[in-house]
N, C-alpha and C positions, 0 to 999 in steps of 0.2 A: 441416251438410252431410256431415261424416264419418260420422255415425250413419246417414244415409240410404244412403251408399255401402256401409257395412258390412252393413246389413240387405239391401241389394240383392245383395251378394256371397253372403249366406246363402241366396239364392234366393227371397226374399219378393217378392210382386207389389207394384205401387205402391199398390194398395188396402190390402194387409196392412201395408205400411210406414206408411201414413196412420193406421191403427188403432193401431199401436205408438207412433208419435210422439205421437198424442193422449194415450195413456196415460202417456207419459213426462212430458208437461206437467202432467197431473193429479197426478202423484206425483213432483215435482221433486227431492225429497230422496233417496229410495232407488231410485226407478225400478222397484220390484218388480213393479208391475202390468204395465209394459211388458216387463220381462224374462220374466214368466210367460207373457205373450201370445206372445212369440217362441218360448218352449219349446213351447207348445201348437201353434203353427203348424208348427214343425219336426217335432214328433211326428206331426202329420197327414201331412206330406210323407213321413215315413219309412214310415208305414203304407201310403200310396198306392204308394210305391216298392216295398215288399215285395210288395204285391198284383200290381204290374206284373211284377216278377221272377218270381213264381210262374206267372203267365199265360204269360209268354214261355218259361219253362222247360217248361211243358206243351206249348206250341206247338212248341218245338224237338224234344221227344220225339216228337210226332206226325209232324213232318217226317222225322225219322230213320227212323221206322217205315214211313212211306209211300215213302221213297226205297228202303229195303231191299226192300219188297214189289214195287215197280216194277222194281228190278234183277232180282229173282227171276223175275218174269213175262217180262222181256226175255230172260234167259238161257234160260228154258224155250222161248221162241218161236224162238230162233236155230236154224237148220238144224244138224243134227249132222254133224260132220266124219267122213268115211269114211277108214278106214285103208288 
């Protein structure tokens, strides 16, 4: 039960945990296959996270550019104050 909780804490889905637990039972002595599976899953999660970060970073840059553009249009449309 501790192993399941630990794997869940690492962010593995229940399906992934089942795969890992099955591998642990197949290799009860060293658990190398299960450990390798966890490493593979975590590396996949890291790659997905990096992709999401890149996409969000591009989206953030686009938002900043759009905000500045709209602020410029707003300022240009404002009536000029007379002295």
